[in-house]
N, C-alpha and C positions, 0 to 999 in steps of 0.2 A: 524423174529420169524418164527418158523417152523409151518406149518399148521397141525392141528390135524386131524386124521382120525376118524370122528364122528361115523362111523359104529363100528370101533374097540373099541372106548370108551363106546358105548352102550353095546357091547358084554361083556366088562369087568364089567360094572355095573350089567348086567344080571347075570353074573357068581357070583359076590359077593352077590347078592340077593338070588340066589339059595343056596349058601353055608350057608347063614344066616338061611334060611328056613330049611335046612336039619340038623341043629344043635338042633332043637326043639326035645324034648323027647316025651312028651305026647300031649301037646296042644301048639298052636302058636297063639298069638294075634297080629294082624297087625292093628295099630291104625293110622288113617289118617284124615285129614280135608276134608270135602266134597268139591269136585272140585279141590283137590290137591293130588289125588291118583296117585300112581306109575303106569306107563303104563304096568309094569310087572304083576300087579294084574289081568289084563284081560287074562293072559296066564294060570292062575290057573283054572282048571275045576270047574264049579258051584257046582258039587257034593261034593267038598272038602271045600266049603266055607259056612259061615253063616254071613249075614250082619245085623248089628244092628245100630241104629242111636241114638245119644244122642244130645239133644238140649242144646246149651250153647253159650255163647258169644265168638266169635273168637278173638284171640289176634293178628292175622295176617291178612294182607290185602288179598283179593281174588286173586288167581292165574290166570294167563292168560294161556290158553291151546291152542296149535296149532290145527287148524281145520283140517289140513292134516294128522298129525301123532300122535296127542294127547299128545305131550310132554309138560311139564310145562315150561313156558317162563317167563323171567323177563319183567317188564313193558316197559323197554327201548328198547327192541328188535323190530325191524321193519321186520326182517326176522328170521325164525326159524333156530337155529344153527344145528338142527338135520336133517331136510329134505330140508331146503333152501327155503321153501315157504314164500311168502310175507304175513305179518300179517295185 
């Protein structure tokens, strides 16, 4: 099996995220579960964002976030597939 270039995959994901954002005409609502946010949200300047919180029951288990690169990980990972740090 060919090893994937994780930097290339992250850049492609970032490009798709940018394309999706630029398709919005007037307003854009990005909805996420707390603790399960995309790492790309941090790249949007605070002056363009407004955060609101809704309390409700989660239908999904909590995500594990890499302490080194803030990527979302599956529970079974012992190493981050994005930065290689041990979890």
